C-alpha positions as CSV (number, residue, x, y, z in Angstrom):
1,X,-44.1,-20.2,12.7
2,X,-42.6,-21.5,16.1
3,X,-42.1,-18.1,17.4
4,X,-45.6,-17.0,16.4
5,X,-47.3,-20.2,17.8
6,X,-45.1,-20.4,21.1
7,X,-45.8,-16.7,22.0
8,X,-49.4,-16.1,21.2
9,X,-51.0,-19.7,21.2
10,X,-49.5,-21.3,24.2
11,X,-49.9,-21.0,27.9
12,X,-48.0,-18.2,29.7
13,X,-44.3,-19.1,30.5
14,X,-43.3,-20.1,34.1
15,X,-40.5,-19.9,36.5
16,X,-39.0,-16.7,34.7
17,X,-36.6,-14.6,36.7
18,X,-38.5,-11.5,36.1
19,X,-42.3,-10.7,34.9
20,X,-42.6,-9.8,31.2
21,X,-43.6,-6.2,30.5
22,X,-44.0,-4.0,27.5
23,X,-40.7,-2.4,26.3
24,X,-40.4,1.5,26.6
25,X,-41.5,3.5,23.8
26,X,-38.3,4.3,22.4
27,X,-37.2,0.6,22.0
28,X,-40.3,0.1,19.7
29,X,-39.2,2.8,17.3
30,X,-36.5,0.8,15.6
31,X,-38.7,-2.2,15.1
32,X,-41.5,0.1,13.8
33,X,-39.3,1.8,11.4
34,X,-38.0,-1.5,10.1
35,X,-41.8,-2.8,9.8
36,X,-42.9,0.4,7.8
37,X,-39.9,0.1,5.5
38,X,-40.5,-3.5,4.9
39,X,-44.2,-2.7,4.0
40,X,-43.4,0.2,1.7
41,X,-40.7,-1.5,-0.2
42,X,-42.8,-4.6,-0.3
43,X,-45.9,-2.8,-1.6
44,X,-44.2,-0.2,-4.0
45,X,-40.6,-1.5,-4.9
46,X,-40.2,0.2,-8.1
47,X,-41.0,3.8,-6.6
48,X,-38.8,3.1,-3.3
49,X,-35.6,1.2,-4.0
50,X,-35.9,1.2,-7.8
51,X,-33.6,4.1,-8.4
52,X,-31.0,3.1,-5.8
53,X,-31.1,-0.5,-7.3
54,X,-30.6,0.7,-10.8
55,X,-27.6,2.9,-10.0
56,X,-25.9,-0.1,-8.1
57,X,-26.8,-2.5,-10.8
58,X,-25.3,-0.3,-13.4
59,X,-22.1,0.4,-11.7
60,X,-21.6,-3.3,-11.2
61,X,-22.5,-4.4,-14.8
62,X,-20.6,-1.4,-16.4
63,X,-23.3,-1.4,-19.2
64,X,-26.9,-0.7,-19.9
65,X,-29.2,-2.6,-17.7
66,X,-31.5,-5.3,-19.1
67,X,-35.4,-4.9,-19.1
68,X,-36.6,-5.8,-15.7
69,X,-39.7,-5.3,-13.6
70,X,-39.9,-4.6,-9.7
71,X,-43.3,-5.7,-8.2
72,X,-44.9,-7.6,-5.4
73,X,-46.4,-10.4,-7.5
74,X,-44.9,-11.9,-10.5
75,X,-47.4,-14.7,-10.9
76,X,-46.6,-18.4,-10.2
77,X,-43.0,-19.0,-10.9
78,X,-40.2,-21.5,-9.8
79,X,-39.1,-19.0,-7.0
80,X,-42.7,-19.1,-5.4
81,X,-43.0,-22.7,-5.8
82,X,-39.5,-23.1,-3.9
83,X,-40.7,-20.8,-1.2
84,X,-44.1,-22.6,-0.7
85,X,-42.1,-26.0,-0.4
86,X,-39.8,-24.4,2.2
87,X,-42.7,-23.2,4.3
88,X,-44.4,-26.6,4.0
89,X,-41.3,-28.4,5.1
90,X,-40.8,-25.9,8.0
91,X,-44.6,-26.6,9.1
92,X,-44.1,-30.3,8.9
93,X,-40.8,-30.2,10.9
94,X,-42.7,-28.0,13.5
95,X,-45.6,-30.4,13.8
96,X,-43.3,-33.3,14.3
97,X,-41.4,-31.4,16.8
98,X,-42.1,-33.2,19.8
99,X,-41.2,-36.6,18.2
100,X,-38.1,-35.1,16.8
101,X,-37.1,-33.8,20.1
102,X,-37.4,-37.1,21.9
103,X,-35.2,-38.6,19.0
104,X,-32.7,-35.9,19.5
105,X,-32.5,-36.4,23.2
106,X,-31.8,-40.1,22.6
107,X,-29.1,-39.6,20.0
108,X,-27.6,-36.4,19.6
109,X,-28.7,-34.9,23.0
110,X,-26.0,-36.9,24.7
111,X,-23.3,-34.8,23.1
112,X,-22.1,-31.8,25.0
113,X,-21.6,-28.8,22.3
114,X,-19.4,-27.0,24.8
115,X,-17.0,-30.0,25.3
116,X,-16.8,-30.3,21.4
117,X,-16.2,-26.5,20.9
118,X,-13.5,-26.3,23.8
119,X,-11.6,-29.5,22.4
120,X,-11.6,-28.1,18.8
121,X,-10.5,-24.6,20.0
122,X,-7.6,-26.1,22.0
123,X,-6.6,-28.4,19.3
124,X,-6.6,-25.6,16.7
125,X,-4.6,-23.2,19.0
126,X,-1.9,-25.9,19.8
127,X,-1.6,-26.5,16.0
128,X,-1.3,-22.9,15.4
129,X,1.3,-22.5,18.0
130,X,3.3,-25.4,16.6
131,X,3.3,-23.9,13.2
132,X,4.2,-20.5,14.4
133,X,7.2,-21.9,16.4
134,X,8.4,-23.7,13.2
135,X,7.9,-20.7,10.9
136,X,8.3,-17.5,12.9
137,X,11.6,-18.0,14.9
138,X,12.5,-14.3,14.7
139,X,15.0,-15.0,11.9
140,X,14.7,-12.9,8.7
141,X,16.8,-15.4,6.8
142,X,14.3,-18.2,7.4
143,X,11.5,-15.9,6.3
144,X,13.3,-15.1,3.2
145,X,13.8,-18.8,2.5
146,X,10.3,-19.5,2.9
147,X,9.1,-16.9,0.7
148,X,11.6,-17.8,-2.1
149,X,10.8,-21.5,-2.2
150,X,7.0,-20.9,-2.1
151,X,7.6,-18.4,-5.0
152,X,9.7,-21.0,-7.0
153,X,7.2,-23.7,-6.4
154,X,4.3,-21.6,-7.4
155,X,6.3,-20.5,-10.7
156,X,7.6,-23.9,-11.7
157,X,4.3,-25.9,-11.0
158,X,2.1,-24.3,-13.8
159,X,4.9,-24.4,-16.3
160,X,5.5,-28.2,-15.8
161,X,1.8,-28.8,-15.8
162,X,1.1,-27.2,-19.0
163,X,4.2,-28.4,-20.9
164,X,4.6,-25.1,-22.5
165,X,7.8,-23.5,-24.2
166,X,9.8,-20.9,-22.3
167,X,10.3,-18.7,-25.4
168,X,7.3,-17.0,-27.0
169,X,6.6,-16.1,-30.7
170,X,7.7,-12.4,-30.2
171,X,11.1,-11.6,-31.6
172,X,13.5,-9.6,-29.4
173,X,15.0,-6.2,-30.1
174,X,18.5,-6.1,-31.6
175,X,21.3,-5.8,-29.1
176,X,23.5,-2.5,-29.0
177,X,26.8,-1.8,-27.2
178,X,25.2,0.6,-24.7
179,X,22.6,-1.8,-23.6
180,X,25.3,-4.7,-23.4
181,X,27.5,-2.3,-21.4
182,X,24.8,-1.2,-19.0
183,X,23.8,-4.7,-18.4
184,X,27.4,-5.9,-17.6
185,X,27.6,-3.1,-15.2
186,X,24.6,-4.1,-13.6
187,X,25.5,-7.7,-13.1
188,X,29.0,-6.7,-11.8
189,X,27.6,-4.4,-9.3
190,X,25.0,-6.9,-8.1
191,X,27.7,-9.7,-7.7
192,X,29.9,-7.1,-6.0
193,X,27.1,-6.3,-3.5
194,X,26.8,-10.2,-2.9
195,X,30.6,-10.8,-2.5
196,X,31.2,-7.6,-0.1
197,X,27.9,-8.0,1.8
198,X,29.9,-8.3,5.0
199,X,31.6,-5.1,4.4
200,X,28.5,-3.1,4.7
201,X,29.6,0.5,3.7
202,X,30.9,-1.2,0.4
203,X,27.8,-3.0,-0.2
204,X,25.9,0.3,0.0
205,X,28.1,1.7,-2.7
206,X,27.6,-1.2,-5.0
207,X,24.0,-1.4,-4.6
208,X,23.7,2.4,-5.5
209,X,25.5,1.5,-8.5
210,X,22.8,-0.9,-9.2
211,X,20.2,1.9,-8.9
212,X,22.2,4.3,-11.0
213,X,22.4,1.8,-13.9
214,X,18.6,1.3,-13.6
215,X,17.9,4.9,-13.7
216,X,20.2,5.0,-17.0
217,X,18.2,2.3,-18.5
218,X,15.0,4.2,-17.8
219,X,16.7,7.3,-19.7
220,X,17.6,5.1,-22.7
221,X,14.0,3.8,-23.0
222,X,12.5,7.2,-22.9
223,X,11.2,7.2,-19.4
224,X,12.5,10.3,-17.7
225,X,10.0,10.4,-15.1
226,X,10.8,7.0,-13.9
227,X,14.6,7.9,-14.1
228,X,14.1,10.8,-11.9
229,X,12.1,9.0,-9.4
230,X,14.6,6.3,-9.2
231,X,17.5,8.8,-8.6
232,X,15.5,10.5,-6.2
233,X,14.7,7.3,-4.3
234,X,18.3,6.0,-4.5
235,X,19.7,9.1,-2.9
236,X,16.9,9.0,0.0
237,X,17.6,5.2,0.5
238,X,21.6,5.7,0.6
239,X,21.1,8.3,3.0
240,X,18.8,6.3,5.2
241,X,21.2,3.2,5.0
242,X,24.2,5.5,6.0
243,X,22.3,6.7,9.0
244,X,21.5,3.2,10.0
245,X,25.0,2.0,9.3
246,X,26.2,4.7,11.7
247,X,25.0,2.7,14.7
248,X,25.8,-0.7,13.2
249,X,29.1,-2.5,13.1
250,X,30.9,-1.8,9.8
251,X,31.6,-5.6,9.2
252,X,29.0,-8.3,9.5
253,X,29.7,-11.5,11.4
254,X,31.1,-14.4,9.5
255,X,29.1,-17.3,8.5
256,X,29.8,-20.3,10.6
257,X,27.9,-23.0,8.9
258,X,29.3,-23.7,5.3
259,X,25.9,-26.0,4.6
260,X,23.8,-23.0,5.2
261,X,25.9,-20.9,2.8
262,X,25.5,-23.6,0.1
263,X,21.8,-23.8,0.9
264,X,21.1,-20.1,0.7
265,X,23.4,-19.9,-2.5
266,X,21.2,-22.7,-4.2
267,X,18.0,-21.3,-3.4
268,X,19.2,-17.8,-4.4
269,X,20.4,-19.0,-7.6
270,X,17.1,-20.9,-8.4
271,X,15.0,-17.9,-7.4
272,X,16.9,-15.6,-9.7
273,X,16.8,-18.0,-12.6
274,X,13.3,-18.5,-12.0
275,X,12.8,-14.7,-12.1
276,X,14.8,-14.4,-15.3
277,X,12.8,-17.2,-17.0
278,X,9.5,-15.5,-16.0
279,X,10.7,-12.0,-17.4
280,X,12.0,-13.9,-20.7
281,X,8.7,-15.7,-21.1
282,X,6.6,-12.4,-20.6
283,X,8.9,-10.3,-23.0
284,X,8.8,-12.9,-25.6
285,X,5.0,-13.0,-26.0
286,X,2.7,-10.5,-27.6
287,X,0.5,-9.4,-24.8
288,X,-2.2,-6.8,-25.2
289,X,-1.5,-3.6,-23.3
290,X,-3.5,-0.8,-22.1
291,X,-0.7,1.9,-22.9
292,X,-2.4,2.9,-26.0
293,X,-5.5,4.0,-24.0
294,X,-3.3,6.2,-21.6
295,X,-1.4,7.8,-24.6
296,X,-4.6,8.5,-26.4
297,X,-6.5,10.0,-23.4
298,X,-3.6,11.7,-21.4
299,X,-4.1,15.2,-23.0
300,X,-8.0,15.2,-23.9
301,X,-8.7,13.3,-20.5
302,X,-6.3,14.6,-17.9
303,X,-5.1,17.7,-19.7
304,X,-1.5,16.7,-19.6
305,X,1.2,15.5,-21.9
306,X,3.2,13.8,-19.3
307,X,1.3,10.4,-19.4
308,X,3.2,9.0,-16.1
309,X,2.1,12.0,-14.0
310,X,-1.5,12.0,-15.6
311,X,-1.7,8.2,-14.7
312,X,-0.6,8.9,-11.0
313,X,-2.7,11.9,-10.3
314,X,-5.8,11.4,-12.7
315,X,-6.4,7.9,-13.9
316,X,-5.1,6.1,-10.9
317,X,-5.4,8.8,-8.5
318,X,-7.0,6.6,-5.8
319,X,-4.1,4.3,-6.0
320,X,-1.8,7.2,-5.4
321,X,-4.1,8.5,-2.5
322,X,-3.5,5.0,-0.9
323,X,0.2,5.0,-1.4
324,X,0.8,8.3,0.2
325,X,-1.5,7.1,3.1
326,X,0.7,4.2,3.4
327,X,3.9,6.3,3.4
328,X,2.6,8.4,6.0
329,X,1.6,5.5,8.3
330,X,5.2,4.0,7.7
331,X,6.7,7.2,8.8
332,X,4.5,7.6,12.0
333,X,5.3,3.8,12.7
334,X,9.0,4.4,12.5
335,X,8.9,7.4,14.8
336,X,6.7,5.4,17.3
337,X,9.6,2.7,17.4
338,X,12.4,5.3,17.7
339,X,10.5,7.7,20.0
340,X,12.2,6.7,23.4
341,X,15.4,5.1,21.8
342,X,18.8,6.7,22.6
343,X,21.9,5.1,21.1
344,X,25.5,6.0,21.9
345,X,27.5,7.6,19.2
346,X,30.5,5.3,18.1
347,X,33.9,6.9,18.7
348,X,36.0,4.9,16.5
349,X,35.6,3.0,13.1
350,X,35.9,-0.9,12.8
351,X,39.6,-0.6,12.7
352,X,39.7,1.2,16.0
353,X,40.7,4.5,14.4
354,X,38.9,7.5,16.2
355,X,36.5,9.6,14.2
356,X,37.5,13.1,13.3
357,X,36.2,15.5,16.0
358,X,35.3,17.9,13.4
359,X,32.1,16.2,12.2
360,X,30.8,19.3,10.4
361,X,33.5,20.9,8.2
362,X,33.1,24.6,7.5
363,X,33.4,24.2,3.8
364,X,30.5,21.7,3.4
365,X,28.3,23.6,5.9
366,X,28.7,26.8,3.9
367,X,28.3,25.0,0.5
368,X,25.1,23.3,1.5
369,X,23.5,26.6,3.0
370,X,24.3,28.4,-0.3
371,X,22.7,25.4,-2.4
372,X,19.5,25.2,-0.3
373,X,17.7,27.9,-2.0
374,X,18.7,26.5,-5.4
375,X,17.7,23.1,-4.6
376,X,14.3,24.3,-3.1
377,X,13.6,26.3,-6.3
378,X,14.4,23.2,-8.4
379,X,11.9,21.4,-6.3
380,X,9.3,23.9,-7.0
381,X,10.1,23.9,-10.6
382,X,9.7,20.1,-10.8
383,X,6.4,20.3,-8.9
384,X,5.0,22.8,-11.1
385,X,6.1,21.3,-14.5
386,X,5.0,17.7,-13.7
387,X,1.7,17.6,-15.5
388,X,3.4,18.2,-18.9
389,X,6.9,17.4,-18.4
390,X,9.0,15.0,-16.4
391,X,8.5,15.8,-12.6
392,X,5.6,16.0,-10.2
393,X,4.9,15.9,-6.5
394,X,6.6,12.6,-5.5
395,X,9.9,13.6,-7.2
396,X,9.7,17.3,-5.8
397,X,9.1,15.9,-2.5
398,X,12.0,13.7,-2.5
399,X,14.3,16.5,-3.8
400,X,13.1,18.9,-0.9
401,X,13.7,16.2,1.6
402,X,17.2,15.6,0.4
403,X,18.0,19.2,0.4
404,X,16.8,19.7,4.1
405,X,18.6,16.5,5.1
406,X,21.9,17.5,3.7
407,X,21.7,20.5,6.0
408,X,21.4,18.0,8.9
409,X,24.5,16.0,7.7
410,X,26.5,19.2,7.0
411,X,25.6,21.4,10.0
412,X,24.6,18.9,12.8
413,X,21.3,18.0,14.4
414,X,21.1,20.9,16.9
415,X,21.8,23.7,14.3
416,X,19.3,22.1,11.9
417,X,16.7,21.8,14.7
418,X,16.7,25.4,15.4
419,X,15.8,26.1,11.6
420,X,13.8,23.1,10.6
421,X,10.7,21.9,12.5
422,X,11.3,18.4,14.0
423,X,7.6,17.7,14.2
424,X,6.4,17.0,10.8
425,X,3.0,15.5,11.8
426,X,1.3,18.6,10.5
427,X,2.9,18.5,7.1
428,X,1.7,14.9,6.7
429,X,-1.8,15.9,7.8
430,X,-2.0,18.8,5.6
431,X,-0.8,16.7,2.6
432,X,-3.3,14.0,3.2
433,X,-6.2,16.6,3.8
434,X,-5.3,18.5,0.4
435,X,-5.1,15.3,-1.5
436,X,-8.6,14.0,0.0
437,X,-10.2,17.2,-0.3
438,X,-9.2,17.5,-4.0
439,X,-11.1,14.2,-4.5
440,X,-14.1,15.3,-2.5
441,X,-14.3,18.3,-4.4
442,X,-15.5,16.6,-7.5
443,X,-18.6,15.4,-5.7
444,X,-19.8,19.0,-5.7
445,X,-20.0,19.0,-9.5
446,X,-21.6,15.4,-9.6
447,X,-18.6,13.6,-10.6
448,X,-16.9,10.4,-9.2
449,X,-14.3,10.9,-6.3
450,X,-11.0,12.2,-7.6
451,X,-12.2,13.3,-11.1
452,X,-10.0,16.0,-12.2
453,X,-10.7,18.8,-14.5
454,X,-8.6,21.6,-16.3
455,X,-8.6,24.7,-18.3
456,X,-6.6,27.4,-19.8
457,X,-6.0,30.8,-18.1
458,X,-4.6,34.0,-19.9
459,X,-2.7,36.4,-17.8
460,X,-1.5,39.7,-19.4
461,X,2.1,39.3,-18.5
462,X,2.5,35.5,-18.2
463,X,0.4,34.6,-21.2
464,X,-1.7,31.6,-21.6
465,X,-1.2,28.5,-19.4
466,X,-3.0,25.5,-18.2
467,X,-4.5,25.0,-14.8
468,X,-5.5,21.6,-13.6
469,X,-7.2,20.4,-10.5
470,X,-4.8,17.7,-10.2
471,X,-2.2,20.2,-9.3
472,X,-3.9,20.3,-5.8
473,X,-3.6,16.7,-5.6
474,X,-0.1,16.7,-6.6
475,X,0.6,19.3,-3.8
476,X,-0.9,16.9,-1.3
477,X,1.7,14.3,-2.5
478,X,4.6,16.6,-2.3
479,X,3.6,17.5,1.5
480,X,3.1,14.0,2.5
481,X,6.4,12.9,0.8
482,X,8.4,15.7,2.3
483,X,6.9,15.2,5.8
484,X,7.4,11.4,5.9
485,X,10.8,11.4,4.5
486,X,12.0,14.1,7.1
487,X,10.2,12.5,9.8
488,X,12.1,9.1,9.1
489,X,15.6,10.4,8.6
490,X,15.5,13.1,11.4
491,X,14.5,10.7,13.8
492,X,16.9,8.0,12.7
493,X,19.7,10.5,12.6
494,X,19.0,12.1,16.0
495,X,19.2,8.6,17.9
496,X,22.3,9.8,19.6
497,X,21.1,13.4,20.3
498,X,19.0,14.9,22.9
499,X,16.8,17.6,21.4
500,X,14.8,20.2,23.2
501,X,11.2,19.7,23.4
502,X,10.3,23.0,21.6
503,X,11.6,24.9,18.7
504,X,14.4,27.3,19.8
505,X,14.3,30.9,18.6
506,X,16.7,31.6,15.6
């Protein structure tokens, strides 16, 4: 109302920096398009936005839409009355605008909004800096302390407020000697890692034992896919830690403050006890699970009997696409941080003994070259069988990466660089591209993104076998895992080498 009255019914404005004029023709086009759309949608909403609104509402409600009507006029109803009240109130305020303006100048007009804004801005900025200096000191130890204390407080508060029992109504499974032995080995290895955390090489070995016991637990509870994944990740992690330890002191600095040691020990014990209590509370309560749905629909819905793989590449394929994207970004980030970093290779161990000049024994180099084709064949086998048997693109990618990294460890960086491309960016790009195009392909058939399908093919010699579109998605996962893992490990292992810019001829 104010804009219309001031523009069309008042005198021409004076003291303007420039003379007003009509805008160019193409500046009017966006306004005209919006006006036409408003008129068309307002006059005939059911014919214009009705189908789009129905699709959006049904996808949000996930059920059949109730009966509704799109029209310009719905009669006198509360919405119309509220709109009339709002318009009348606005007209009244505009009519009293001169009086209200005088009152505003006498009261609120004395306040300077710029001064208020700058004061609030400076105060909040100063407060943020103080909080940042208190929390973000560059100490990883302090960050972990804040995280654990917050987790303990958030976990204990609802339990104390509800006064609920820790143990639920669900009875536990009977204990067996194998489980007790595995639990004892897990606890001993964990305590050994804490005890020898200053001796880093021994700590890496003991923490590897923890991962091995977890893998065996997966095998016992009929989860071979998880066991293979855990073992593969453990191997890659151990190699990564050993490459990092090569440039670090073999022994950590001794703790100087006994009070800090006791504080960290108490926080660790409380956090560990809280985690154990939470696990116990969850395991002793009969919660409903969605496992039955996946077990029932793995074969008819995804065409695979390996439920874990079908979940990863079909039911939760969008999550997997996000995970491999994060993995690719992590690899690129690590390479960016290590790009211009060069560290001198250590010449002796922590005790002062010189390293053996024969860094790459002939026996080890020969054996790894012989085993490379076999390892790659196993990786292809694991990739192809993953839809119906334990395996898949992630496990196969880790096996391939480990097989190639072993060549670097056994034969040296220069020898490996002449045979294995050091630039793995195209491999990651191809993997993400294949995985994304597999998801986009379902749109051509009117299906949602990453919808998979499968069928059976009969070859005269091979016989009948299943062919699933999820195989292409799994291939993308395989390429991303291989590229990102090789990129991280090769760049970390080559910090003390000067590699040629281009690939040398073999």
